[in-house]
DRENLORO-959577 format. One record per residue: x, y, z of N, C-alpha, C in turn; residue in three letters; residue number from 1; chain. Coordinates in nm, 2 decimals. Example, Ala and Ser with C-alpha at 12.3 -4.5 7.8 and 13.67 -1.06 7.14 Angstrom:
REM DRENLORO-959577
R      n.u      n.v      n.w     ca.u     ca.v     ca.w      c.u      c.v      c.w   res     n   chain
R     1.32    -0.57     0.78     1.23    -0.45     0.78     1.32    -0.33     0.78   ala     1       A
R     1.28    -0.22     0.71     1.37    -0.11     0.71     1.29     0.00     0.79   ser     2       A
This chain:
REM DRENLORO-959577
R      n.u      n.v      n.w     ca.u     ca.v     ca.w      c.u      c.v      c.w   res     n   chain
R    10.81     5.05    11.90    10.80     5.14    12.01    10.66     5.19    12.02   met     1       A
R    10.60     5.19    12.14    10.47     5.24    12.16    10.47     5.39    12.16   glu     2       A
R    10.37     5.45    12.08    10.36     5.59    12.07    10.27     5.65    12.19   arg     3       A
R    10.32     5.76    12.24    10.25     5.83    12.35    10.14     5.92    12.28   thr     4       A
R    10.04     5.97    12.36     9.95     6.06    12.30    10.02     6.19    12.25   pro     5       A
R    10.13     6.23    12.31    10.20     6.35    12.26    10.26     6.31    12.12   gln     6       A
R    10.31     6.19    12.10    10.37     6.15    11.97    10.26     6.16    11.87   asp     7       A
R    10.14     6.11    11.90    10.03     6.11    11.80     9.99     6.25    11.77   val     8       A
R     9.98     6.33    11.87     9.95     6.48    11.85    10.05     6.54    11.75   glu     9       A
R    10.18     6.51    11.78    10.28     6.57    11.70    10.27     6.53    11.55   asn    10       A
R    10.24     6.40    11.53    10.23     6.34    11.40    10.11     6.41    11.33   cys    11       A
R    10.00     6.43    11.40     9.89     6.49    11.33     9.91     6.63    11.30   val    12       A
R     9.98     6.71    11.39    10.01     6.85    11.36    10.11     6.86    11.24   lys    13       A
R    10.21     6.77    11.24    10.30     6.77    11.13    10.23     6.74    11.00   thr    14       A
R    10.14     6.64    11.00    10.07     6.61    10.88     9.98     6.72    10.83   trp    15       A
R     9.91     6.79    10.92     9.83     6.90    10.89     9.91     7.02    10.83   leu    16       A
R    10.03     7.04    10.89    10.11     7.15    10.83    10.16     7.11    10.69   arg    17       A
R    10.19     6.99    10.67    10.23     6.95    10.53    10.12     6.96    10.43   gln    18       A
R    10.00     6.92    10.48     9.88     6.93    10.39     9.86     7.08    10.36   val    19       A
R     9.87     7.17    10.46     9.85     7.31    10.44     9.95     7.36    10.34   tyr    20       A
R    10.08     7.32    10.35    10.18     7.36    10.26    10.15     7.32    10.12   arg    21       A
R    10.10     7.19    10.10    10.07     7.15     9.97     9.95     7.22     9.91   leu    22       A
R     9.85     7.25     9.99     9.73     7.31     9.94     9.76     7.45     9.90   thr    23       A
R     9.86     7.52     9.96     9.90     7.65     9.92     9.97     7.64     9.78   ser    24       A
R    10.05     7.54     9.76    10.12     7.52     9.63    10.02     7.48     9.52   ala    25       A
R     9.92     7.41     9.56     9.83     7.36     9.46     9.71     7.45     9.43   leu    26       A
R     9.69     7.55     9.51     9.57     7.63     9.51     9.44     7.54     9.52   ser    27       A
R     9.44     7.45     9.62     9.34     7.36     9.63     9.20     7.41     9.66   trp    28       A
R     9.19     7.54     9.71     9.05     7.58     9.74     8.96     7.58     9.61   pro    29       A
R     9.02     7.58     9.49     8.94     7.57     9.37     8.89     7.43     9.35   his    30       A
R     8.95     7.33     9.42     8.91     7.19     9.40     8.83     7.13     9.52   asn    31       A
R     8.79     7.22     9.61     8.72     7.17     9.73     8.58     7.12     9.69   leu    32       A
R     8.55     7.00     9.74     8.42     6.95     9.71     8.31     6.98     9.81   gln    33       A
R     8.35     6.99     9.93     8.25     7.02    10.04     8.32     7.08    10.16   ser    34       A
R     8.24     7.15    10.24     8.29     7.20    10.37     8.20     7.15    10.48   val    35       A
R     8.26     7.09    10.58     8.19     7.03    10.69     8.24     7.08    10.82   val    36       A
R     8.15     7.07    10.92     8.19     7.10    11.06     8.26     6.98    11.12   ala    37       A
R     8.37     6.99    11.18     8.44     6.88    11.24     8.51     6.92    11.37   leu    38       A
R     8.46     6.88    11.48     8.52     6.91    11.61     8.53     7.06    11.64   gly    39       A
R     8.43     7.14    11.59     8.43     7.28    11.62     8.51     7.36    11.52   gly    40       A
R     8.58     7.29    11.42     8.65     7.36    11.32     8.57     7.35    11.18   phe    41       A
R     8.59     7.45    11.10     8.55     7.44    10.96     8.65     7.36    10.89   gln    42       A
R     8.61     7.25    10.83     8.71     7.16    10.76     8.68     7.14    10.62   cys    43       A
R     8.78     7.14    10.53     8.76     7.12    10.39     8.78     6.97    10.36   ala    44       A
R     8.70     6.91    10.28     8.72     6.78    10.23     8.77     6.78    10.09   thr    45       A
R     8.88     6.72    10.07     8.95     6.73     9.94     8.94     6.59     9.87   ile    46       A
R     8.89     6.58     9.75     8.90     6.46     9.68     9.02     6.46     9.59   his    47       A
R     9.12     6.37     9.63     9.25     6.37     9.57     9.25     6.35     9.42   leu    48       A
R     9.14     6.28     9.37     9.14     6.25     9.23     9.13     6.38     9.15   ser    49       A
R     9.08     6.49     9.21     9.07     6.61     9.13     9.20     6.68     9.11   ala    50       A
R     9.30     6.65     9.19     9.43     6.72     9.18     9.54     6.62     9.17   val    51       A
R     9.51     6.49     9.14     9.62     6.39     9.14     9.73     6.42     9.05   leu    52       A
R     9.71     6.47     8.93     9.82     6.50     8.84     9.92     6.60     8.90   pro    53       A
R     9.86     6.70     8.96     9.95     6.81     9.02    10.02     6.75     9.14   arg    54       A
R     9.96     6.67     9.22    10.03     6.60     9.34    10.14     6.52     9.29   ile    55       A
R    10.12     6.45     9.18    10.23     6.36     9.13    10.35     6.44     9.08   gln    56       A
R    10.32     6.56     9.03    10.43     6.64     8.98    10.51     6.71     9.09   ser    57       A
R    10.46     6.71     9.21    10.53     6.77     9.33    10.57     6.68     9.43   leu    58       A
R    10.52     6.55     9.43    10.56     6.46     9.53    10.59     6.32     9.47   thr    59       A
R    10.62     6.23     9.56    10.66     6.09     9.51    10.53     6.00     9.50   arg    60       A
R    10.41     6.06     9.53    10.29     5.98     9.53    10.26     5.95     9.38   ile    61       A
R    10.24     5.82     9.36    10.21     5.77     9.22    10.08     5.70     9.21   arg    62       A
R    10.03     5.65     9.32     9.90     5.57     9.32     9.81     5.62     9.43   glu    63       A
R     9.68     5.62     9.41     9.59     5.66     9.52     9.45     5.60     9.48   thr    64       A
R     9.37     5.59     9.58     9.23     5.54     9.56     9.14     5.66     9.58   ser    65       A
R     9.01     5.63     9.60     8.91     5.74     9.61     8.90     5.79     9.75   ser    66       A
R     9.01     5.80     9.83     9.00     5.85     9.97     9.00     6.00     9.97   phe    67       A
R     8.97     6.06    10.08     8.97     6.21    10.09     9.05     6.25    10.21   thr    68       A
R     9.08     6.38    10.21     9.15     6.43    10.33     9.07     6.55    10.39   ile    69       A
R     9.06     6.55    10.52     9.00     6.67    10.58     9.10     6.74    10.67   gln    70       A
R     9.10     6.87    10.66     9.19     6.95    10.74     9.13     7.09    10.77   phe    71       A
R     9.17     7.15    10.89     9.11     7.28    10.93     9.14     7.38    10.83   pro    72       A
R     9.04     7.46    10.79     9.06     7.57    10.70     9.12     7.69    10.79   leu    73       A
R     9.24     7.74    10.75     9.30     7.84    10.83     9.23     7.97    10.81   leu    74       A
R     9.16     7.99    10.70     9.09     8.11    10.67     8.94     8.10    10.69   ser    75       A
R     8.90     8.01    10.78     8.76     7.99    10.80     8.69     8.12    10.84   ser    76       A
R     8.57     8.13    10.79     8.49     8.26    10.82     8.45     8.27    10.96   gly    77       A
R     8.46     8.16    11.04     8.42     8.16    11.18     8.54     8.21    11.27   ser    78       A
R     8.66     8.23    11.21     8.77     8.27    11.30     8.75     8.42    11.34   ser    79       A
R     8.81     8.45    11.46     8.79     8.58    11.52     8.91     8.67    11.47   thr    80       A
R     8.89     8.80    11.50     9.00     8.89    11.46     9.13     8.86    11.54   ser    81       A
R     9.11     8.81    11.66     9.23     8.78    11.74     9.30     8.66    11.68   ala    82       A
R     9.23     8.56    11.63     9.29     8.44    11.56     9.36     8.49    11.44   asp    83       A
R     9.30     8.58    11.36     9.36     8.62    11.24     9.49     8.70    11.26   arg    84       A
R     9.50     8.76    11.38     9.62     8.84    11.41     9.74     8.77    11.45   ala    85       A
R     9.72     8.64    11.48     9.83     8.56    11.53     9.94     8.55    11.43   lys    86       A
R    10.07     8.58    11.46    10.17     8.57    11.36    10.21     8.43    11.33   pro    87       A
R    10.25     8.40    11.20    10.29     8.27    11.17    10.42     8.23    11.24   pro    88       A
R    10.44     8.10    11.25    10.56     8.04    11.31    10.65     7.98    11.21   ile    89       A
R    10.77     8.02    11.20    10.87     7.98    11.10    10.98     7.90    11.17   ile    90       A
R    11.00     7.78    11.13    11.11     7.70    11.18    11.23     7.71    11.10   gly    91       A
R    11.35     7.72    11.17    11.47     7.74    11.10    11.56     7.61    11.11   ile    92       A
R    11.60     7.56    11.00    11.68     7.44    10.99    11.82     7.46    10.94   leu    93       A
R    11.91     7.38    10.97    12.05     7.39    10.92    12.14     7.30    11.00   gly    94       A
R    12.26     7.28    10.95    12.36     7.20    11.02    12.42     7.28    11.13   gly    95       A
R    12.50     7.21    11.21    12.57     7.28    11.32    12.67     7.37    11.26   ile    96       A
R    12.68     7.50    11.30    12.77     7.59    11.25    12.72     7.65    11.12   gly    97       A
R    12.60     7.63    11.08    12.55     7.69    10.95    12.52     7.84    10.96   ser    98       A
R    12.52     7.89    11.09    12.49     8.03    11.10    12.35     8.07    11.10   gly    99       A
R    12.26     7.97    11.12    12.12     8.00    11.10    12.07     8.10    11.20   lys   100       A
R    12.12     8.10    11.33    12.08     8.19    11.43    12.12     8.33    11.39   ser   101       A
R    12.25     8.34    11.34    12.30     8.47    11.31    12.23     8.53    11.19   ser   102       A
R    12.19     8.45    11.09    12.12     8.50    10.97    11.99     8.56    11.02   val   103       A
R    11.91     8.49    11.10    11.78     8.54    11.14    11.80     8.67    11.22   val   104       A
R    11.90     8.68    11.31    11.92     8.80    11.39    11.97     8.92    11.31   arg   105       A
R    12.02     8.90    11.19    12.06     9.01    11.10    11.95     9.06    11.01   his   106       A
R    11.83     9.00    11.03    11.71     9.05    10.95    11.66     9.17    11.04   val   107       A
R    11.67     9.29    10.98    11.64     9.41    11.06    11.52     9.48    11.02   ser   108       A
R    11.46     9.44    10.91    11.34     9.51    10.86    11.21     9.45    10.90   asp   109       A
R    11.21     9.34    10.99    11.09     9.28    11.03    11.10     9.27    11.19   leu   110       A
R    10.98     9.27    11.25    10.98     9.25    11.39    10.96     9.10    11.42   asn   111       A
R    11.07     9.04    11.45    11.06     8.89    11.47    11.08     8.85    11.62   leu   112       A
R    11.00     8.76    11.67    11.03     8.70    11.80    11.10     8.57    11.77   leu   113       A
R    11.23     8.57    11.82    11.31     8.45    11.80    11.31     8.36    11.93   ile   114       A
R    11.26     8.24    11.91    11.26     8.15    12.03    11.37     8.05    12.01   ile   115       A
R    11.47     8.06    12.10    11.60     7.99    12.09    11.58     7.86    12.17   asp   116       A
R    11.55     7.75    12.11    11.52     7.63    12.19    11.65     7.58    12.26   ala   117       A
R    11.77     7.60    12.19    11.89     7.55    12.25    11.92     7.63    12.38   asp   118       A
R    11.89     7.76    12.38    11.92     7.84    12.50    11.82     7.80    12.61   lys   119       A
R    11.70     7.77    12.57    11.60     7.72    12.67    11.65     7.60    12.73   ile   120       A
R    11.71     7.51    12.65    11.76     7.38    12.71    11.88     7.41    12.80   gly   121       A
R    11.97     7.50    12.77    12.08     7.54    12.85    12.03     7.60    12.98   his   122       A
R    11.93     7.69    12.97    11.88     7.75    13.09    11.81     7.65    13.19   asp   123       A
R    11.75     7.54    13.13    11.68     7.44    13.21    11.78     7.36    13.29   leu   124       A
R    11.90     7.36    13.25    12.01     7.29    13.32    12.03     7.35    13.46   leu   125       A
R    11.98     7.47    13.48    11.99     7.54    13.61    11.88     7.51    13.70   leu   126       A
R    11.77     7.45    13.64    11.65     7.41    13.72    11.68     7.30    13.82   ser   127       A
R    11.64     7.32    13.94    11.66     7.22    14.04    11.59     7.09    14.01   ser   128       A
R    11.47     7.09    13.95    11.40     6.97    13.91    11.48     6.90    13.80   asp   129       A
R    11.52     6.97    13.70    11.60     6.91    13.59    11.73     6.85    13.64   ile   130       A
R    11.79     6.92    13.72    11.92     6.87    13.78    11.90     6.75    13.86   lys   131       A
R    11.79     6.74    13.93    11.76     6.62    14.01    11.74     6.50    13.92   ala   132       A
R    11.67     6.52    13.81    11.65     6.41    13.71    11.78     6.37    13.64   gln   133       A
R    11.86     6.47    13.61    11.99     6.43    13.55    12.08     6.36    13.65   ile   134       A
R    12.08     6.40    13.77    12.16     6.33    13.88    12.11     6.18    13.89   arg   135       A
R    11.98     6.16    13.89    11.93     6.03    13.90    11.97     5.94    13.78   thr   136       A
R    11.97     6.00    13.66    12.00     5.92    13.54    12.14     5.90    13.52   ser   137       A
R    12.23     6.01    13.55    12.37     6.00    13.51    12.46     6.01    13.63   phe   138       A
R    12.42     6.03    13.75    12.50     6.03    13.86    12.57     6.16    13.89   gly   139       A
R    12.65     6.16    14.00    12.71     6.29    14.04    12.83     6.33    13.96   ala   140       A
R    12.88     6.24    13.87    13.00     6.26    13.79    12.97     6.37    13.69   ala   141       A
R    12.85     6.40    13.66    12.82     6.50    13.55    12.79     6.64    13.62   val   142       A
R    12.83     6.66    13.75    12.82     6.78    13.82    12.95     6.83    13.87   phe   143       A
R    12.97     6.97    13.87    13.10     7.02    13.92    13.09     7.04    14.07   asp   144       A
R    13.19     7.10    14.12    13.20     7.12    14.27    13.10     7.21    14.32   asp   145       A
R    13.04     7.30    14.23    12.94     7.39    14.28    12.80     7.34    14.26   arg   146       A
R    12.79     7.22    14.21    12.66     7.16    14.19    12.59     7.19    14.06   gly   147       A
R    12.66     7.25    13.97    12.61     7.28    13.84    12.64     7.16    13.74   ala   148       A
R    12.56     7.15    13.64    12.58     7.04    13.54    12.70     7.07    13.46   val   149       A
R    12.79     6.98    13.45    12.91     6.99    13.37    12.87     6.95    13.23   asp   150       A
R    12.85     7.05    13.15    12.80     7.02    13.01    12.90     6.95    12.93   arg   151       A
R    13.03     6.97    12.95    13.13     6.90    12.87    13.13     6.75    12.91   ser   152       A
R    13.12     6.73    13.04    13.12     6.59    13.09    13.00     6.52    13.04   gly   153       A
R    12.88     6.59    13.04    12.76     6.53    13.00    12.76     6.50    12.85   leu   154       A
R    12.83     6.59    12.77    12.84     6.57    12.63    12.92     6.44    12.60   ala   155       A
R    13.02     6.42    12.67    13.10     6.30    12.65    13.02     6.17    12.67   glu   156       A
R    12.92     6.18    12.76    12.84     6.06    12.78    12.74     6.04    12.68   ile   157       A
R    12.68     6.15    12.62    12.56     6.13    12.54    12.59     6.14    12.39   val   158       A
R    12.71     6.20    12.35    12.74     6.22    12.21    12.84     6.12    12.16   phe   159       A
R    12.81     6.03    12.07    12.90     5.93    12.02    12.83     5.83    11.94   gly   160       A
R    12.90     5.73    11.90    12.84     5.62    11.81    12.81     5.49    11.88   ser   161       A
R    12.84     5.48    12.01    12.82     5.36    12.08    12.67     5.35    12.12   ser   162       A
R    12.62     5.23    12.14    12.49     5.20    12.18    12.46     5.27    12.32   ser   163       A
R    12.56     5.27    12.41    12.55     5.33    12.54    12.52     5.48    12.53   glu   164       A
R    12.60     5.54    12.44    12.58     5.68    12.42    12.45     5.72    12.36   gln   165       A
R    12.40     5.63    12.26    12.27     5.66    12.20    12.16     5.65    12.31   his   166       A
R    12.17     5.55    12.40    12.07     5.53    12.50    12.08     5.65    12.60   glu   167       A
R    12.20     5.69    12.63    12.22     5.81    12.72    12.16     5.93    12.67   ala   168       A
R    12.18     5.96    12.54    12.12     6.07    12.47    11.97     6.07    12.48   leu   169       A
R    11.91     5.95    12.45    11.77     5.93    12.46    11.72     5.97    12.60   lys   170       A
R    11.79     5.92    12.70    11.75     5.96    12.84    11.75     6.11    12.86   gln   171       A
R    11.86     6.17    12.82    11.87     6.32    12.84    11.75     6.39    12.77   leu   172       A
R    11.72     6.35    12.64    11.62     6.41    12.57    11.48     6.39    12.64   glu   173       A
R    11.46     6.27    12.70    11.34     6.25    12.77    11.32     6.34    12.89   gln   174       A
R    11.43     6.38    12.94    11.43     6.48    13.06    11.40     6.62    13.01   ile   175       A
R    11.48     6.66    12.90    11.48     6.80    12.86    11.36     6.84    12.76   leu   176       A
R    11.33     6.75    12.67    11.24     6.79    12.56    11.10     6.83    12.60   his   177       A
R    11.04     6.75    12.70    10.91     6.80    12.74    10.91     6.94    12.80   pro   178       A
R    11.01     6.97    12.88    11.02     7.10    12.94    11.05     7.21    12.84   ala   179       A
R    11.13     7.18    12.74    11.16     7.27    12.63    11.03     7.30    12.55   ile   180       A
R    10.96     7.20    12.52    10.83     7.21    12.45    10.74     7.30    12.52   arg   181       A
R    10.72     7.28    12.65    10.63     7.36    12.73    10.67     7.51    12.73   arg   182       A
R    10.80     7.54    12.74    10.85     7.68    12.73    10.82     7.74    12.59   glu   183       A
R    10.85     7.66    12.49    10.82     7.70    12.35    10.68     7.74    12.34   ile   184       A
R    10.59     7.65    12.38    10.44     7.68    12.37    10.40     7.80    12.45   gln   185       A
R    10.46     7.82    12.57    10.43     7.94    12.65    10.47     8.06    12.58   thr   186       A
R    10.59     8.07    12.52    10.64     8.19    12.45    10.55     8.21    12.33   gln   187       A
R    10.51     8.11    12.25    10.42     8.12    12.14    10.29     8.18    12.18   ile   188       A
R    10.24     8.12    12.29    10.10     8.16    12.34    10.10     8.31    12.39   gly   189       A
R    10.21     8.36    12.43    10.21     8.50    12.49    10.27     8.60    12.39   thr   190       A
R    10.28     8.57    12.26    10.35     8.65    12.17    10.27     8.78    12.15   val   191       A
R    10.33     8.89    12.14    10.27     9.02    12.12    10.21     9.03    11.98   ser   192       A
R    10.10     9.10    11.96    10.03     9.11    11.83    10.10     9.20    11.73   arg   193       A
R    10.20     9.27    11.78    10.28     9.35    11.68    10.40     9.28    11.62   asp   194       A
R    10.42     9.15    11.66    10.52     9.07    11.61    10.48     9.03    11.47   val   195       A
R    10.57     9.04    11.37    10.55     9.00    11.23    10.55     8.84    11.22   asp   196       A
R    10.64     8.78    11.29    10.65     8.63    11.28    10.73     8.58    11.40   ala   197       A
R    10.70     8.46    11.43    10.77     8.39    11.54    10.87     8.30    11.47   val   198       A
R    11.00     8.31    11.51    11.11     8.22    11.45    11.14     8.12    11.56   ile   199       A
R    11.13     7.99    11.52    11.16     7.88    11.61    11.30     7.83    11.56   leu   200       A
R    11.40     7.86    11.64    11.54     7.82    11.61    11.58     7.70    11.71   asp   201       A
R    11.59     7.58    11.65    11.63     7.47    11.73    11.71     7.37    11.65   ala   202       A
R    11.82     7.32    11.71    11.90     7.23    11.64    11.83     7.10    11.61   ala   203       A
R    11.74     7.06    11.70    11.66     6.93    11.69    11.52     6.96    11.66   leu   204       A
R    11.49     7.06    11.58    11.36     7.09    11.54    11.28     6.98    11.49   leu   205       A
R    11.33     6.90    11.39    11.26     6.79    11.33    11.27     6.67    11.42   leu   206       A
R    11.38     6.64    11.48    11.40     6.52    11.56    11.31     6.52    11.68   glu   207       A
R    11.29     6.64    11.74    11.20     6.65    11.86    11.05     6.67    11.83   ala   208       A
R    11.02     6.68    11.70    10.88     6.70    11.66    10.83     6.84    11.68   gly   209       A
R    10.92     6.94    11.70    10.88     7.08    11.72    10.84     7.14    11.59   trp   210       A
R    10.87     7.08    11.48    10.82     7.14    11.35    10.67     7.13    11.34   asp   211       A
R    10.61     7.05    11.43    10.46     7.05    11.43    10.40     7.18    11.47   ala   212       A
R    10.48     7.27    11.54    10.43     7.40    11.58    10.44     7.50    11.47   glu   213       A
R    10.51     7.46    11.36    10.55     7.56    11.25    10.46     7.56    11.13   cys   214       A
R    10.44     7.68    11.08    10.37     7.69    10.95    10.46     7.66    10.83   asn   215       A
R    10.58     7.70    10.84    10.68     7.69    10.73    10.82     7.66    10.79   trp   216       A
R    10.90     7.60    10.71    11.04     7.56    10.74    11.13     7.62    10.64   leu   217       A
R    11.24     7.69    10.69    11.34     7.75    10.61    11.48     7.68    10.65   ile   218       A
R    11.55     7.63    10.55    11.68     7.57    10.57    11.79     7.67    10.53   phe   219       A
R    11.89     7.68    10.62    12.00     7.77    10.59    12.12     7.68    10.55   val   220       A
R    12.15     7.69    10.42    12.25     7.60    10.36    12.39     7.67    10.36   glu   221       A
R    12.49     7.59    10.42    12.62     7.64    10.44    12.72     7.52    10.41   thr   222       A
R    12.82     7.54    10.32    12.91     7.43    10.30    12.98     7.38    10.42   pro   223       A
R    13.01     7.25    10.43    13.06     7.19    10.55    13.20     7.25    10.58   val   224       A
R    13.27     7.29    10.48    13.41     7.35    10.50    13.39     7.48    10.59   glu   225       A
R    13.29     7.56    10.55    13.27     7.68    10.63    13.22     7.65    10.77   ile   226       A
R    13.13     7.55    10.78    13.08     7.51    10.91    13.19     7.46    11.00   arg   227       A
R    13.28     7.38    10.95    13.40     7.33    11.02    13.48     7.45    11.07   glu   228       A
R    13.51     7.55    10.99    13.59     7.66    11.03    13.52     7.74    11.14   gln   229       A
R    13.39     7.75    11.13    13.31     7.83    11.24    13.32     7.76    11.37   arg   230       A
R    13.30     7.62    11.37    13.30     7.56    11.50    13.43     7.55    11.56   val   231       A
R    13.54     7.54    11.48    13.68     7.55    11.53    13.70     7.68    11.59   ile   232       A
R    13.66     7.79    11.53    13.68     7.93    11.57    13.59     7.96    11.69   arg   233       A
R    13.47     7.93    11.69    13.37     7.98    11.78    13.35     7.88    11.90   asn   234       A
R    13.37     7.75    11.88    13.34     7.66    11.99    13.46     7.58    12.03   arg   235       A
R    13.57     7.59    11.96    13.69     7.51    12.00    13.68     7.37    11.96   gly   236       A
R    13.59     7.33    11.87    13.57     7.19    11.83    13.67     7.16    11.72   trp   237       A
R    13.69     7.03    11.70    13.77     6.98    11.58    13.66     6.94    11.48   ser   238       A
R    13.71     6.92    11.36    13.62     6.87    11.25    13.56     6.73    11.29   ala   239       A
R    13.64     6.65    11.37    13.59     6.52    11.41    13.48     6.54    11.51   glu   240       A
R    13.49     6.64    11.60    13.39     6.66    11.70    13.26     6.71    11.63   glu   241       A
R    13.27     6.79    11.53    13.15     6.83    11.46    13.08     6.71    11.40   leu   242       A
R    13.16     6.62    11.34    13.10     6.50    11.28    13.04     6.41    11.38   ala   243       A
R    13.10     6.41    11.50    13.05     6.32    11.61    12.91     6.38    11.66   arg   244       A
R    12.90     6.51    11.67    12.78     6.57    11.71    12.67     6.56    11.61   arg   245       A
R    12.70     6.58    11.48    12.60     6.57    11.38    12.55     6.43    11.35   glu   246       A
R    12.63     6.33    11.39    12.59     6.19    11.38    12.47     6.16    11.46   ala   247       A
R    12.45     6.24    11.57    12.33     6.22    11.65    12.20     6.29    11.60   thr   248       A
R    12.22     6.36    11.49    12.10     6.43    11.44    12.06     6.38    11.30   gln   249       A
R    11.95     6.42    11.25    11.91     6.39    11.11    12.02     6.43    11.01   leu   250       A
R    12.04     6.36    10.90    12.13     6.40    10.80    12.10     6.53    10.75   met   251       A
R    12.20     6.61    10.71    12.18     6.74    10.65    12.08     6.74    10.53   ile   252       A
R    12.10     6.64    10.45    12.01     6.63    10.33    11.87     6.60    10.37   ser   253       A
R    11.84     6.53    10.48    11.71     6.51    10.52    11.64     6.64    10.57   ala   254       A
R    11.72     6.72    10.64    11.67     6.85    10.69    11.64     6.94    10.57   lys   255       A
R    11.73     6.94    10.47    11.71     7.02    10.35    11.58     6.98    10.28   arg   256       A
R    11.56     6.85    10.27    11.44     6.80    10.20    11.31     6.84    10.27   asp   257       A
R    11.31     6.85    10.40    11.19     6.89    10.47    11.16     7.04    10.46   gln   258       A
R    11.25     7.12    10.42    11.23     7.26    10.41    11.14     7.31    10.30   ala   259       A
R    11.07     7.42    10.32    10.99     7.48    10.22    11.08     7.58    10.14   asp   260       A
R    11.18     7.64    10.20    11.26     7.74    10.13    11.41     7.72    10.18   phe   261       A
R    11.50     7.76    10.09    11.64     7.75    10.12    11.71     7.89    10.11   ile   262       A
R    11.79     7.91    10.21    11.87     8.04    10.22    12.02     8.00    10.20   val   263       A
R    12.08     8.06    10.11    12.23     8.04    10.09    12.31     8.12    10.18   asp   264       A
R    12.39     8.05    10.26    12.48     8.13    10.36    12.62     8.09    10.33   asn   265       A
R    12.66     8.08    10.20    12.80     8.05    10.17    12.87     8.18    10.14   ser   266       A
R    12.80     8.29    10.13    12.87     8.42    10.11    12.87     8.51    10.23   gly   267       A
R    12.83     8.63    10.21    12.84     8.73    10.32    12.71     8.71    10.41   ser   268       A
R    12.72     8.76    10.53    12.61     8.75    10.62    12.50     8.85    10.57   met   269       A
R    12.54     8.96    10.51    12.44     9.05    10.46    12.36     8.99    10.35   gly   270       A
R    12.42     8.92    10.26    12.35     8.85    10.15    12.25     8.75    10.21   asp   271       A
R    12.30     8.67    10.30    12.21     8.57    10.36    12.09     8.63    10.43   ala   272       A
R    12.12     8.73    10.51    12.01     8.80    10.58    11.91     8.86    10.48   ala   273       A
R    11.96     8.91    10.37    11.87     8.97    10.27    11.78     8.86    10.21   ala   274       A
R    11.84     8.74    10.18    11.77     8.63    10.13    11.66     8.58    10.23   gly   275       A
R    11.70     8.58    10.36    11.60     8.54    10.46    11.49     8.64    10.47   met   276       A
R    11.52     8.77    10.46    11.42     8.87    10.47    11.32     8.86    10.36   ser   277       A
R    11.37     8.84    10.24    11.29     8.83    10.12    11.19     8.71    10.13   gln   278       A
R    11.24     8.60    10.18    11.15     8.48    10.20    11.04     8.51    10.30   ile   279       A
R    11.08     8.57    10.42    10.99     8.60    10.52    10.89     8.70    10.48   leu   280       A
R    10.93     8.80    10.41    10.84     8.91    10.36    10.73     8.85    10.27   thr   281       A
R    10.78     8.76    10.18    10.68     8.69    10.09    10.58     8.60    10.16   ser   282       A
R    10.63     8.53    10.26    10.54     8.44    10.34    10.44     8.53    10.42   leu   283       A
R    10.49     8.64    10.48    10.40     8.72    10.56    10.29     8.79    10.47   leu   284       A
R    10.33     8.82    10.35    10.24     8.88    10.25    10.13     8.78    10.21   ser   285       A
R    10.17     8.66    10.18    10.08     8.55    10.14     9.99     8.51    10.26   ala   286       A
R    10.05     8.51    10.38     9.97     8.47    10.50     9.86     8.58    10.53   asp   287       A
R     9.90     8.70    10.50     9.80     8.81    10.52     9.69     8.80    10.42   ser   288       A
R     9.72     8.77    10.30     9.62     8.75    10.20     9.52     8.64    10.23   asp   289       A
R     9.58     8.53    10.28     9.50     8.41    10.31     9.40     8.44    10.43   asn   290       A
R     9.45     8.52    10.52     9.37     8.55    10.65     9.26     8.65    10.63   lys   291       A
R     9.28     8.74    10.54     9.19     8.85    10.53     9.11     8.86    10.40   phe   292       A
R     9.14     8.77    10.31     9.06     8.77    10.18     8.94     8.68    10.20   asn   293       A
């Protein structure tokens, strides 16, 4: 499949975020060999041979040659006070019914801007432009008598294991995802300076490449039995419907593996919110040290 410029940009952003996460874990500034100007940014050149043993202890990398990595230094001396004041962006991962949205909203000791990508997607279904594209792709059968998108009818077409449903879901995502991304970036770009952190809450955070916008990822872990109970109670789904929906997403284990931190949501909401708050507070403290030291 041919990659678009946006795909390439997303890959680069994701790679840079992963490098930044590793450098934080490795304390790589002590191993920097040189600093060069690249495209207007101050960039650090890292010789992997200097830290290869530590890389091998944290990753699956076992062999390397004498190549180097260059990445923007987030704490560059050339950054402005406005740049340093920008809050970090934290992506929230979890299975359907994991309660990740509720956990974040129960964090009361931090000023968080929560960007709900799923709500943005639902709101976009009211847009005349989006509705026109959906009508062209899926026909009038996915609209009700008032001209609104019938979400249940559309779900029957796009969620499932058949090749036709996979193709239909891909079509729907091609309509919605660019518009959702633009709105996410708009909200990030206009965030108030008094916000402690931006929380990006999206069911398809990894699948859509929106993790490229994030500094860190937190996974909310909830046993499948509890998630099944929640979707039955809150959404009227069966366990089979939950499995059908989740089959269209990355495996839960893959999402967990991508996360930097794990929050246990198998107990009370208060305990999970306290765990989330502790992680966020630690990240904000570390981010502040990196920016101002």
